[in-house]
LOPA-980126 format. One record per residue (C-alpha): residue number from 1; residue in three letters; x, y, z. Coordinates in steps of 0.1 Angstrom, whole numbers, plus 2048, in hexadecimal, padded with zeros to 3 digits. Example, Ala and Ser with C-alpha at 12.3 -4.5 7.8 and 13.67 -1.06 7.14 Angstrom:
<nodes>
NODE, 1, ALA, 87B, 7D3, 84E
NODE, 2, SER, 889, 7F5, 847
</nodes>
This chain:
<nodes>
NODE, 1, MET, B43, 950, 38B
NODE, 2, GLU, B53, 960, 36D
NODE, 3, GLN, B71, 94B, 360
NODE, 4, ARG, B92, 95C, 362
NODE, 5, THR, BA5, 962, 341
NODE, 6, LYS, BC7, 952, 341
NODE, 7, ILE, BE3, 969, 334
NODE, 8, GLY, C04, 958, 33D
NODE, 9, TYR, C1A, 947, 356
NODE, 10, LEU, C34, 951, 36F
NODE, 11, VAL, C58, 94F, 364
NODE, 12, GLY, C6B, 963, 37D
NODE, 13, GLY, C6E, 97F, 396
NODE, 14, GLY, C6B, 983, 3BB
NODE, 15, LEU, C5D, 999, 3D7
NODE, 16, LYS, C77, 9B4, 3D1
NODE, 17, GLU, C7A, 9B1, 3AC
NODE, 18, ASN, C55, 9AC, 3A3
NODE, 19, PHE, C48, 98E, 390
NODE, 20, GLN, C4F, 986, 36B
NODE, 21, VAL, C33, 977, 358
NODE, 22, ARG, C36, 967, 335
NODE, 23, LEU, C18, 971, 320
NODE, 24, THR, C05, 957, 30D
NODE, 25, VAL, BEE, 971, 2FD
NODE, 26, SER, BF6, 98F, 2E8
NODE, 27, SER, C08, 9AB, 2FA
NODE, 28, GLN, BED, 9C2, 2EC
NODE, 29, ASP, BD3, 9B0, 300
NODE, 30, ILE, BE1, 9BC, 321
NODE, 31, GLN, BE4, 9DF, 32F
NODE, 32, GLU, BFB, 9EE, 349
NODE, 33, GLY, BE8, 9EE, 36A
NODE, 34, ALA, BD5, 9CE, 363
NODE, 35, PHE, BCB, 9BB, 383
NODE, 36, VAL, BD7, 997, 381
NODE, 37, VAL, BD4, 977, 396
NODE, 38, ILE, BEF, 95D, 398
NODE, 39, GLN, BE2, 93B, 3A2
NODE, 40, SER, BF9, 923, 3B4
NODE, 41, GLY, BEB, 906, 3C7
NODE, 42, ALA, BD9, 911, 3E6
NODE, 43, TRP, BE2, 936, 3E1
NODE, 44, HIS, BD8, 953, 3CB
NODE, 45, TYR, BF0, 970, 3C6
NODE, 46, TYR, BE2, 992, 3BB
NODE, 47, GLY, BF6, 9AD, 3A9
NODE, 48, ILE, BF5, 9C7, 38E
NODE, 49, VAL, C08, 9CA, 36D
NODE, 50, THR, C22, 9E5, 36F
NODE, 51, ASP, C35, 9DF, 34E
NODE, 52, ILE, C33, 9CB, 32E
NODE, 53, GLN, C53, 9C1, 31D
NODE, 54, LEU, C5C, 9B1, 2FC
NODE, 55, GLY, C77, 996, 2FB
NODE, 56, ALA, C88, 97D, 2E5
NODE, 57, THR, C9B, 95C, 2EB
NODE, 58, ASP, CB6, 96A, 2D4
NODE, 59, PRO, CB9, 98F, 2CC
NODE, 60, ARG, CBD, 987, 2A7
NODE, 61, PHE, C99, 97B, 2A5
NODE, 62, ALA, C8D, 99D, 2B3
NODE, 63, ASP, CA4, 9B1, 29D
NODE, 64, GLU, C9C, 9A0, 27C
NODE, 65, GLN, C7A, 99C, 26C
NODE, 66, MET, C72, 978, 262
NODE, 67, ASP, C53, 97F, 24D
NODE, 68, GLY, C5C, 97B, 229
NODE, 69, ARG, C7C, 968, 230
NODE, 70, PHE, C6A, 948, 23A
NODE, 71, PRO, C48, 938, 230
NODE, 72, PRO, C2C, 946, 246
NODE, 73, GLN, C28, 926, 25A
NODE, 74, ILE, C4D, 925, 263
NODE, 75, SER, C4E, 94B, 26A
NODE, 76, LYS, C30, 948, 282
NODE, 77, ALA, C40, 92A, 294
NODE, 78, LEU, C61, 93D, 298
NODE, 79, HIS, C4E, 95B, 2A6
NODE, 80, GLY, C3D, 946, 2BF
NODE, 81, GLN, C5C, 934, 2CA
NODE, 82, THR, C75, 951, 2CA
NODE, 83, LEU, C62, 971, 2D1
NODE, 84, TYR, C4D, 977, 2F0
NODE, 85, ALA, C3F, 992, 308
NODE, 86, ASN, C43, 993, 32E
NODE, 87, LEU, C2F, 9A5, 348
NODE, 88, GLU, C3E, 9B4, 367
NODE, 89, VAL, C25, 9AF, 383
NODE, 90, LEU, C26, 9C1, 3A5
NODE, 91, PRO, C1A, 9A8, 3BF
NODE, 92, ASN, C05, 9B6, 3DB
NODE, 93, LEU, BEF, 99D, 3EC
NODE, 94, MET, BEA, 978, 3F0
NODE, 95, LEU, BCC, 963, 3FB
NODE, 96, GLU, BCA, 93F, 406
NODE, 97, VAL, BAE, 92E, 3F3
NODE, 98, GLY, BB5, 90A, 3FE
NODE, 99, PRO, BB8, 8EA, 3EB
NODE, 100, GLU, BA3, 8E1, 3CC
NODE, 101, PRO, B7E, 8E3, 3D5
NODE, 102, GLY, B6D, 8C2, 3DA
NODE, 103, THR, B8C, 8AF, 3E3
NODE, 104, PRO, B93, 89E, 405
NODE, 105, GLU, BAF, 8B7, 40B
NODE, 106, GLN, B97, 8D4, 406
NODE, 107, ARG, B7D, 8C5, 41E
NODE, 108, GLU, B98, 8C0, 438
NODE, 109, TRP, BA5, 8E3, 434
NODE, 110, GLN, B82, 8F2, 437
NODE, 111, GLY, B7B, 8DC, 455
NODE, 112, LYS, B99, 8EA, 468
NODE, 113, ILE, B8C, 90E, 461
NODE, 114, ASP, B69, 906, 46D
NODE, 115, ALA, B77, 8F6, 48C
NODE, 116, GLY, B8C, 914, 494
NODE, 117, LEU, BAC, 901, 490
NODE, 118, LYS, BB7, 917, 473
NODE, 119, ASP, BB2, 93C, 46C
NODE, 120, LYS, B98, 945, 452
NODE, 121, PRO, BA9, 94F, 431
NODE, 122, ARG, BAF, 974, 42E
NODE, 123, VAL, BC1, 98A, 416
NODE, 124, LEU, BE6, 98F, 420
NODE, 125, PRO, C04, 9A3, 413
NODE, 126, VAL, C1A, 98D, 3FD
NODE, 127, LYS, C33, 97B, 412
NODE, 128, ASN, C3D, 95F, 3FB
NODE, 129, ILE, C3D, 958, 3D5
NODE, 130, PRO, C2D, 93F, 3BE
NODE, 131, PRO, C42, 926, 3AC
NODE, 132, HIS, C4D, 927, 388
NODE, 133, HIS, C32, 923, 36D
NODE, 134, ALA, C16, 92C, 385
NODE, 135, GLN, BF8, 935, 370
NODE, 136, VAL, BEF, 95A, 36C
NODE, 137, PHE, BCD, 968, 365
NODE, 138, LEU, BBB, 989, 361
NODE, 139, ALA, BA7, 98F, 380
NODE, 140, ASN, B81, 98A, 37D
NODE, 141, GLU, B65, 99D, 38F
NODE, 142, GLY, B67, 984, 3AC
NODE, 143, ASP, B8B, 98B, 3B2
NODE, 144, ILE, B84, 9B1, 3B1
NODE, 145, GLU, B69, 9AC, 3CB
NODE, 146, GLU, B7F, 996, 3E1
NODE, 147, ILE, B99, 9B1, 3E3
NODE, 148, PHE, B85, 9D2, 3E0
NODE, 149, GLY, B64, 9C8, 3EF
NODE, 150, LYS, B42, 9BE, 3E1
NODE, 151, ASP, B29, 9CB, 3FB
NODE, 152, GLU, B1C, 9EC, 3EC
NODE, 153, LYS, B0F, 9F7, 40D
NODE, 154, ALA, B32, 9F5, 41D
NODE, 155, PHE, B47, 9FD, 3FF
NODE, 156, PHE, B45, A19, 3E6
NODE, 157, GLU, B4C, A16, 3C1
NODE, 158, ILE, B68, A2D, 3B6
NODE, 159, GLY, B6E, A20, 393
NODE, 160, ARG, B6F, A01, 37D
NODE, 161, THR, B8B, 9EB, 36F
NODE, 162, ARG, B96, 9F1, 34B
NODE, 163, GLU, B97, 9CC, 343
NODE, 164, GLY, B76, 9BE, 350
NODE, 165, ASP, B63, 9DD, 359
NODE, 166, SER, B60, 9D0, 37C
NODE, 167, PRO, B57, 9E8, 398
NODE, 168, VAL, B74, 9F2, 3B0
NODE, 169, ARG, B69, 9FD, 3D2
NODE, 170, ILE, B79, A0D, 3F0
NODE, 171, ASP, B70, A09, 414
NODE, 172, LEU, B66, A2D, 41D
NODE, 173, LYS, B66, A25, 442
NODE, 174, LYS, B8B, A1D, 441
NODE, 175, PHE, B91, A39, 428
NODE, 176, VAL, B87, A53, 442
NODE, 177, GLN, B9A, A44, 45F
NODE, 178, ARG, BBB, A53, 451
NODE, 179, SER, BC2, A72, 43D
NODE, 180, SER, BBF, A6E, 417
NODE, 181, GLY, BC8, A7F, 3F7
NODE, 182, ILE, BBA, A84, 3D4
NODE, 183, PHE, BD5, A90, 3BB
NODE, 184, GLY, BD7, A97, 396
NODE, 185, ALA, BE4, AB1, 37E
NODE, 186, THR, BCC, ACC, 371
NODE, 187, GLY, BB3, ABB, 359
NODE, 188, SER, BB8, A98, 367
NODE, 189, GLY, B94, A97, 375
NODE, 190, LYS, B9F, A9D, 399
NODE, 191, SER, B81, AB3, 3A1
NODE, 192, PHE, B67, A9A, 393
NODE, 193, LEU, B78, A7E, 3A7
NODE, 194, THR, B76, A94, 3C6
NODE, 195, ARG, B51, A9A, 3C1
NODE, 196, VAL, B4B, A75, 3BD
NODE, 197, THR, B5F, A6E, 3DD
NODE, 198, LEU, B4E, A89, 3F2
NODE, 199, ALA, B2B, A7D, 3E7
NODE, 200, GLY, B34, A5A, 3F1
NODE, 201, LEU, B41, A65, 413
NODE, 202, ILE, B22, A79, 41B
NODE, 203, LEU, B0A, A5E, 411
NODE, 204, LYS, B1D, A3E, 41B
NODE, 205, THR, B2E, A47, 43C
NODE, 206, ASP, B26, A57, 45D
NODE, 207, VAL, B41, A72, 459
NODE, 208, SER, B3C, A97, 455
NODE, 209, LEU, B50, AAB, 43B
NODE, 210, LEU, B5D, ACE, 43D
NODE, 211, VAL, B67, AD8, 41A
NODE, 212, PHE, B7C, AF7, 414
NODE, 213, ASP, B6F, AFE, 3F1
NODE, 214, MET, B89, B17, 3E4
NODE, 215, HIS, B7C, B18, 3C0
NODE, 216, ASN, B57, B15, 3C8
NODE, 217, GLU, B54, AF4, 3B6
NODE, 218, TYR, B42, ADC, 3CD
NODE, 219, GLY, B25, AED, 3DD
NODE, 220, TYR, B0E, AFA, 3C2
NODE, 221, THR, B0C, AF3, 39D
NODE, 222, TYR, B2E, AFA, 38D
NODE, 223, ASN, B33, B07, 36A
NODE, 224, PRO, B55, AFC, 35D
NODE, 225, PRO, B69, B1A, 34F
NODE, 226, GLU, B74, B04, 332
NODE, 227, GLY, B4F, AFF, 328
NODE, 228, GLY, B3A, AE0, 329
NODE, 229, ALA, B1B, AD6, 33C
NODE, 230, PRO, B15, AE5, 35F
NODE, 231, VAL, B21, ACE, 37B
NODE, 232, PRO, B08, AC8, 397
NODE, 233, GLY, B14, AD1, 3BA
NODE, 234, LEU, B11, ABC, 3DA
NODE, 235, LYS, AF8, AD4, 3E9
NODE, 236, ASP, AE2, AD2, 3C9
NODE, 237, LYS, AE0, AAC, 3CD
NODE, 238, LEU, AE2, AA5, 3F2
NODE, 239, GLY, ACD, AC2, 400
NODE, 240, SER, ACD, AC4, 426
NODE, 241, LYS, AEA, AAC, 42A
NODE, 242, VAL, B00, AC8, 41E
NODE, 243, ARG, B02, AEC, 42B
NODE, 244, ILE, B13, B08, 418
NODE, 245, VAL, B27, B22, 42A
NODE, 246, GLY, B2E, B44, 41B
NODE, 247, LEU, B49, B5D, 426
NODE, 248, GLY, B3B, B7E, 432
NODE, 249, ARG, B17, B89, 432
NODE, 250, GLY, AFD, B95, 419
NODE, 251, GLN, B07, B97, 3F5
NODE, 252, ASP, B2B, B8F, 3FE
NODE, 253, ALA, B23, B6C, 409
NODE, 254, MET, B0C, B63, 3EC
NODE, 255, TYR, B18, B4D, 3D0
NODE, 256, GLN, B07, B4A, 3AE
NODE, 257, GLY, AEB, B5F, 3BD
NODE, 258, LEU, AE4, B45, 3D9
NODE, 259, ALA, AE6, B4E, 3FE
NODE, 260, PRO, AFA, B35, 413
NODE, 261, ASP, AEC, B21, 430
NODE, 262, ILE, B05, B31, 448
NODE, 263, ASN, B17, B52, 447
NODE, 264, LEU, B3A, B52, 454
NODE, 265, GLU, B4B, B70, 461
NODE, 266, ILE, B6C, B6E, 473
NODE, 267, ALA, B70, B81, 494
NODE, 268, MET, B90, B94, 499
NODE, 269, SER, B94, B83, 4BA
NODE, 270, ASP, B96, B62, 4A7
NODE, 271, ILE, BB6, B6C, 496
NODE, 272, HIS, BD5, B5D, 4A7
NODE, 273, THR, BF8, B69, 4A0
NODE, 274, GLY, BFF, B48, 48F
NODE, 275, ASP, BE4, B50, 475
NODE, 276, ILE, BF8, B6E, 46B
NODE, 277, GLU, C19, B5B, 46A
NODE, 278, ILE, C0B, B43, 450
NODE, 279, LEU, C03, B61, 43A
NODE, 280, ALA, C28, B6B, 43A
NODE, 281, ARG, C2C, B65, 415
NODE, 282, GLU, C0B, B75, 40B
NODE, 283, LEU, C11, B94, 420
NODE, 284, ASN, C37, B95, 418
NODE, 285, LEU, C3E, B97, 43E
NODE, 286, ARG, C61, B9C, 44C
NODE, 287, GLU, C75, B82, 460
NODE, 288, THR, C6F, B98, 47F
NODE, 289, THR, C49, B94, 47D
NODE, 290, ALA, C48, B77, 495
NODE, 291, THR, C58, B8C, 4B0
NODE, 292, THR, C40, BA9, 4AA
NODE, 293, LEU, C22, B92, 4AB
NODE, 294, ALA, C2D, B82, 4CC
NODE, 295, ALA, C31, BA4, 4DB
NODE, 296, LEU, C0D, BAD, 4D0
NODE, 297, ALA, BFE, B8E, 4DE
NODE, 298, ASN, C11, B93, 4FF
NODE, 299, HIS, C05, BB7, 502
NODE, 300, PHE, BE1, BB6, 4F5
NODE, 301, GLY, BD7, B91, 4FB
NODE, 302, VAL, BBC, B81, 4E7
NODE, 303, ASN, BB1, BA2, 4D7
NODE, 304, TRP, BD3, BAA, 4CA
NODE, 305, PHE, BC8, BAE, 4A6
NODE, 306, ARG, BAC, BC6, 4AE
NODE, 307, GLU, BC1, BDB, 4C5
NODE, 308, PHE, BDF, BDC, 4AD
NODE, 309, MET, BC8, BE8, 491
NODE, 310, LYS, BBC, C04, 4A7
NODE, 311, LEU, BE0, C12, 4AB
NODE, 312, GLU, BE9, C30, 496
NODE, 313, ASN, C09, C42, 48C
NODE, 314, LEU, C0A, C5B, 4A8
NODE, 315, PRO, C2D, C69, 4AF
NODE, 316, LYS, C37, C78, 4D1
NODE, 317, GLN, C26, C97, 4DD
NODE, 318, LYS, C30, CAF, 4F9
NODE, 319, ASP, C1B, CB7, 518
NODE, 320, GLU, C19, CD9, 528
NODE, 321, ASP, C39, CD4, 53A
NODE, 322, GLY, C4B, CCC, 519
NODE, 323, LYS, C4E, CA7, 521
NODE, 324, ALA, C4C, C90, 503
NODE, 325, PHE, C33, C73, 503
NODE, 326, TYR, C20, C5C, 4EC
NODE, 327, PRO, BFB, C62, 4EA
NODE, 328, GLU, BE3, C45, 4F1
NODE, 329, GLY, BDF, C2E, 4D3
NODE, 330, SER, C01, C36, 4C5
NODE, 331, LEU, C11, C1B, 4B0
NODE, 332, GLU, C33, C2A, 4B7
NODE, 333, GLY, C2C, C2A, 4DC
NODE, 334, TRP, C23, C06, 4DC
NODE, 335, ALA, C42, BFC, 4C8
NODE, 336, GLU, C58, C0E, 4E1
NODE, 337, SER, C48, BFF, 500
NODE, 338, ALA, C49, BDC, 4F1
NODE, 339, GLY, C6D, BDF, 4E6
NODE, 340, ILE, C63, BDA, 4C1
NODE, 341, HIS, C75, BEB, 4A5
NODE, 342, LEU, C5E, C07, 499
NODE, 343, GLU, C61, BFF, 474
NODE, 344, ALA, C59, BDB, 47A
NODE, 345, ALA, C39, BE5, 48D
NODE, 346, LYS, C30, BFE, 472
NODE, 347, GLY, C35, BE5, 456
NODE, 348, LEU, C20, BCA, 466
NODE, 349, HIS, C05, BE2, 46F
NODE, 350, SER, C03, BEF, 44B
NODE, 351, ARG, C01, BCD, 43C
NODE, 352, LEU, BE7, BC0, 454
NODE, 353, SER, BD1, BDF, 451
NODE, 354, LYS, BD1, BDE, 42B
NODE, 355, ARG, BCF, BB9, 424
NODE, 356, VAL, BBF, BA8, 442
NODE, 357, ALA, BAB, BC2, 457
NODE, 358, ALA, B9B, BCE, 436
NODE, 359, LEU, B8C, BAC, 42F
NODE, 360, PRO, B66, BB0, 430
NODE, 361, TYR, B60, B8F, 442
NODE, 362, LEU, B78, B98, 45E
NODE, 363, VAL, B64, BAC, 478
NODE, 364, GLU, B67, BB5, 49D
NODE, 365, LYS, B46, BA4, 4A6
NODE, 366, PRO, B35, B8C, 48E
NODE, 367, ALA, B10, B8F, 489
NODE, 368, ASN, B0D, B6A, 491
NODE, 369, ASP, B23, B4E, 49D
NODE, 370, GLY, B2A, B3F, 47B
NODE, 371, VAL, B47, B29, 488
NODE, 372, GLY, B30, B1B, 4A3
NODE, 373, GLN, B15, B13, 489
NODE, 374, ILE, B2E, B01, 473
NODE, 375, VAL, B3A, AEC, 491
NODE, 376, ASN, B16, AE4, 49B
NODE, 377, ALA, B0D, ADA, 477
NODE, 378, LEU, B2B, AC3, 475
NODE, 379, GLN, B23, AB3, 497
NODE, 380, SER, AFF, AAD, 48D
NODE, 381, GLY, B09, A99, 46E
NODE, 382, GLN, B08, AB2, 453
NODE, 383, SER, B24, ABA, 43B
NODE, 384, VAL, B30, ADE, 436
NODE, 385, ILE, B3E, AEE, 417
NODE, 386, LEU, B4F, B0F, 41C
NODE, 387, SER, B4C, B22, 3FC
NODE, 388, PHE, B65, B3F, 3FA
NODE, 389, GLY, B50, B51, 3E0
NODE, 390, ARG, B62, B70, 3D4
NODE, 391, TYR, B7D, B6D, 3EF
NODE, 392, ASP, B92, B55, 3DA
NODE, 393, LYS, BB5, B63, 3E3
NODE, 394, ASP, BCF, B4D, 3F3
NODE, 395, LEU, BCE, B64, 411
NODE, 396, ASP, BA9, B5E, 417
NODE, 397, TYR, BAE, B38, 414
NODE, 398, LEU, BCB, B36, 42B
NODE, 399, LEU, BBC, B4D, 446
NODE, 400, VAL, B99, B40, 447
NODE, 401, SER, BA1, B1B, 444
NODE, 402, ASN, BBC, B1C, 460
NODE, 403, ILE, BA5, B30, 478
NODE, 404, LEU, B87, B19, 473
NODE, 405, THR, B9B, AF9, 474
NODE, 406, ARG, BAC, B03, 495
NODE, 407, ARG, B8A, B08, 4A4
NODE, 408, ILE, B7F, AE6, 497
NODE, 409, ARG, B9D, AD6, 4A5
NODE, 410, GLU, B97, AE5, 4C8
NODE, 411, VAL, B73, AD9, 4C8
NODE, 412, TRP, B7A, AB5, 4BC
NODE, 413, GLU, B97, AB1, 4D4
NODE, 414, GLU, B82, ABD, 4F2
NODE, 415, LYS, B65, AA6, 4E9
NODE, 416, THR, B7C, A88, 4E5
NODE, 417, ASN, B8D, A8F, 506
NODE, 418, GLN, B6B, A93, 516
NODE, 419, TYR, B60, A71, 508
NODE, 420, HIS, B7F, A61, 516
NODE, 421, ARG, B78, A70, 538
NODE, 422, THR, B53, A68, 53A
NODE, 423, LYS, B4F, A4B, 522
NODE, 424, ASP, B2F, A5C, 517
NODE, 425, ALA, B28, A53, 4F3
NODE, 426, LEU, B15, A73, 4EE
NODE, 427, SER, B34, A87, 4F2
NODE, 428, LEU, B47, A74, 4D8
NODE, 429, PRO, B4E, A8B, 4BA
NODE, 430, ARG, B41, A82, 498
NODE, 431, PRO, B5D, A77, 481
NODE, 432, LEU, B67, A94, 46B
NODE, 433, VAL, B7A, A97, 44A
NODE, 434, ILE, B88, AB9, 441
NODE, 435, VAL, B8C, ABD, 41B
NODE, 436, ILE, BA5, AD6, 40F
NODE, 437, GLU, BAC, AE1, 3EB
NODE, 438, GLU, BCD, AEF, 3E0
NODE, 439, ALA, BDC, ADC, 3FD
NODE, 440, HIS, C00, AE6, 3F5
NODE, 441, LYS, BF8, B0A, 3FF
NODE, 442, LEU, BF1, AFE, 422
NODE, 443, LEU, C07, AE0, 425
NODE, 444, ASN, C28, AE9, 415
NODE, 445, ARG, C48, AE6, 428
NODE, 446, GLU, C48, B0A, 433
NODE, 447, MET, C23, B0A, 43F
NODE, 448, ALA, C1F, AE7, 44C
NODE, 449, SER, C2D, AEE, 46E
NODE, 450, GLN, C17, B0E, 472
NODE, 451, THR, BF5, B03, 467
NODE, 452, THR, BDC, AED, 479
NODE, 453, PHE, BD9, AD6, 45B
NODE, 454, SER, BFB, AC4, 460
NODE, 455, THR, BF2, ABE, 484
NODE, 456, ILE, BD1, AAE, 478
NODE, 457, ALA, BE4, A98, 45F
NODE, 458, ARG, BFC, A8C, 47A
NODE, 459, GLU, BE8, A8A, 49A
NODE, 460, LEU, BC3, A91, 498
NODE, 461, ARG, BB8, A6E, 48C
NODE, 462, LYS, BB5, A65, 4B1
NODE, 463, TYR, B9C, A82, 4B4
NODE, 464, TYR, B87, A76, 496
NODE, 465, VAL, B94, A91, 47E
NODE, 466, THR, BA6, A89, 45D
NODE, 467, LEU, BAE, A9C, 43D
NODE, 468, LEU, BA6, A96, 419
NODE, 469, ILE, BBF, AAB, 406
NODE, 470, ILE, BBA, AB4, 3E1
NODE, 471, ASP, BD7, AC0, 3CC
NODE, 472, GLN, BE7, AC2, 3AA
NODE, 473, ARG, C0A, AC6, 3B7
NODE, 474, PRO, C10, AAC, 3D2
NODE, 475, SER, C35, AB1, 3D1
NODE, 476, GLN, C30, AD3, 3E2
NODE, 477, ILE, C1F, AC3, 400
NODE, 478, TYR, C35, ABC, 41D
NODE, 479, ASP, C41, A98, 41B
NODE, 480, GLU, C39, A91, 43F
NODE, 481, VAL, C14, A99, 438
NODE, 482, ILE, C14, A83, 418
NODE, 483, SER, C22, A66, 42D
NODE, 484, GLN, C04, A68, 444
NODE, 485, LEU, BEB, A62, 428
NODE, 486, GLY, BDA, A40, 42A
NODE, 487, THR, BCA, A41, 408
NODE, 488, ARG, BD5, A53, 3E9
NODE, 489, ILE, BC0, A56, 3C9
NODE, 490, SER, BD3, A65, 3AC
NODE, 491, GLY, BCB, A6F, 388
NODE, 492, TRP, BE5, A76, 36E
NODE, 493, LEU, C04, A88, 37A
NODE, 494, GLY, C1E, A94, 361
NODE, 495, ASP, C39, AA2, 379
NODE, 496, ASP, C52, A88, 386
NODE, 497, ASN, C54, A99, 3A8
NODE, 498, ASP, C2E, A98, 3AC
NODE, 499, ILE, C2F, A73, 3A3
NODE, 500, GLN, C4A, A6B, 3BC
NODE, 501, SER, C37, A7E, 3D7
NODE, 502, VAL, C16, A6B, 3D2
NODE, 503, LEU, C29, A4A, 3D3
NODE, 504, SER, C40, A52, 3F0
NODE, 505, GLY, C40, A39, 40C
NODE, 506, LEU, C2E, A1E, 3F7
NODE, 507, SER, C3C, 9FC, 3EF
NODE, 508, GLY, C42, 9F7, 3C9
NODE, 509, ARG, C42, A1C, 3C2
NODE, 510, ASP, C5D, A18, 3A7
NODE, 511, ALA, C47, A00, 394
NODE, 512, LEU, C29, A18, 397
NODE, 513, LYS, C3A, A37, 38B
NODE, 514, GLY, C33, A31, 366
NODE, 515, MET, C0E, A29, 36D
NODE, 516, LEU, C07, A4C, 37B
NODE, 517, ALA, C18, A5C, 35D
NODE, 518, ARG, C04, A48, 344
NODE, 519, LEU, BE1, A4A, 353
NODE, 520, GLN, BC7, A57, 33B
NODE, 521, ALA, BBF, A7B, 347
NODE, 522, GLY, B9B, A7F, 352
NODE, 523, GLN, B94, A5A, 34F
NODE, 524, GLU, BAA, A45, 365
NODE, 525, VAL, BB8, A47, 389
NODE, 526, LEU, BD0, A32, 39D
NODE, 527, LEU, BC4, A27, 3BF
NODE, 528, LEU, BDF, A24, 3D9
NODE, 529, GLY, BE0, A18, 3FD
NODE, 530, PRO, BEC, A0E, 415
NODE, 531, TRP, BCE, A14, 42B
NODE, 532, GLY, BAE, A19, 417
NODE, 533, VAL, BB7, A04, 3F8
NODE, 534, PRO, BC4, 9E0, 3FD
NODE, 535, MET, BDB, 9E3, 3DE
NODE, 536, PRO, BE3, 9FC, 3C2
NODE, 537, ILE, BCC, 9F9, 3A4
NODE, 538, SER, BC5, A0E, 386
NODE, 539, VAL, BA0, A15, 37E
NODE, 540, ARG, B8A, A29, 367
NODE, 541, SER, B7C, A42, 380
NODE, 542, ARG, B57, A44, 386
NODE, 543, ARG, B45, A5F, 372
NODE, 544, TYR, B35, A7C, 385
NODE, 545, ASP, B14, A7E, 372
NODE, 546, GLU, AEF, A77, 376
NODE, 547, THR, AF4, A52, 374
NODE, 548, PHE, B0B, A55, 392
NODE, 549, TRP, AF2, A68, 3A6
NODE, 550, LYS, AD6, A4F, 39D
NODE, 551, GLU, AEB, A32, 3A9
NODE, 552, LEU, AF6, A44, 3C8
NODE, 553, LEU, AD4, A51, 3D2
NODE, 554, GLY, AC2, A31, 3C9
NODE, 555, ASN, AAE, A40, 3AD
NODE, 556, LYS, A9B, A55, 3C6
NODE, 557, THR, A87, A71, 3B8
NODE, 558, LYS, A7C, A90, 3CA
NODE, 559, LYS, A58, A8F, 3D4
NODE, 560, SER, A41, AAB, 3C9
NODE, 561, GLU, A2F, AC0, 3E3
NODE, 562, ALA, A0E, AB0, 3D8
NODE, 563, GLN, A1C, A8D, 3DE
NODE, 564, ILE, A28, A96, 400
NODE, 565, LEU, A06, AA5, 40A
NODE, 566, LYS, 9F4, A87, 3FC
NODE, 567, GLU, A09, A6F, 411
NODE, 568, LEU, A02, A84, 430
NODE, 569, GLY, 9DD, A81, 429
NODE, 570, VAL, 9D8, AA6, 422
</nodes>
């Protein structure tokens, strides 16, 4: 095994204050975020460097230069005795490694484990501290594998350490058991990291993905607006494992001249009053809207939207006897009968007819059951990317994602309840991860209580549904949702509020703040737990390029038609 590089020894600190390590190498040889191991007897302690500090035994030696005042030998000796550098190390995990190998004590220790008299060593949260002058080393590849996994079939490489270029892997099976988040400011490489993660989930796990691709980046080849080489899409590389959904039909649903696998049209009967309430800001709705919507649902039932859109401004007329009445289909007549202020009814009708009913993909009767096809694809093990195409307004994103996710929730809850009733494994739903971009638009404090997504983040893990939220402004996401995230992967963030949000609820967050602000944009990410990652670590993120795909697909090349026919004996 590769030998560890000694860098210093422990001189102070504690569980609440972090460890202080006196460097025995140059301060320029160590970087913030370095993964270190502290050896002490039968235990190894694992932590990361969160700060590097210069110190002096006497401030005068730091303030005054000694070069030139003393002979070089004396000056160097004084430097070594009076000036030093300390590391601040955030301790995270500890592992019992037993007595020195080959000793009687080690054989006795191992014998107790083999006989079942002692638990097998396993990585634990730090509960005690090593003594003064415990030796500190840079972690080697073996240490990385011990903590982050070494079986490439079970663990997925997300990046490499900066010091030793060792692969850092995450357990994707644990990753998908809780909702997760990928964060980073614009230009931090967030989209590339998301592509890497999605590809790994599709090929390395038994989950299905439903990706709400607001900016049409993940399905087909994407041409960055800032220029550069085209970026291959997941459909381009994974073929039948991925199905593309386009909004609308015909030319409306096409993207980059390509027809989708599934056309999605939304039936008017699928619109609930809650779907309109989440559009309050987009439609500039009044505070009285909720009352009007409740009256519509009570009067017209499931087809409230269609029937409301049929109403017209028809004032009272008089019959032959001179008695005034509202003609059939009168908006005024409905408002009066429902006890709704006429101007409130008119205002809502106008906004819905102009902004919602006019959407080409919203129809009275869809040509096909696009929602059903999406559900069937997800249950059969395929992943689905919903490309919004030219419908890239916030209104489209909010409306469609909420309607579709509500249907998904209903199906997965029913299948899970059926499984608990019958214990029939065939009725067990396939685990599902719903991927949402611009998550703050759906999960901010105002919207979180109204959309299906916050319910998924809080409750649907027991129904095998979790979220993967992607955002550049995590501070705008409701803090209750952030607290539910089991794994957080973050690129560079410059805003202090965003940094605080990503780290909220995590131990050692104060020590990690500076690391997020100093990550190299587009190159480095910080992996954070507490669920999918054993401990925080800064890594150089994996590149989304041809090398990545060759490694992921096992260098498989697509067979030509002639090769296939030859193998079939034709």
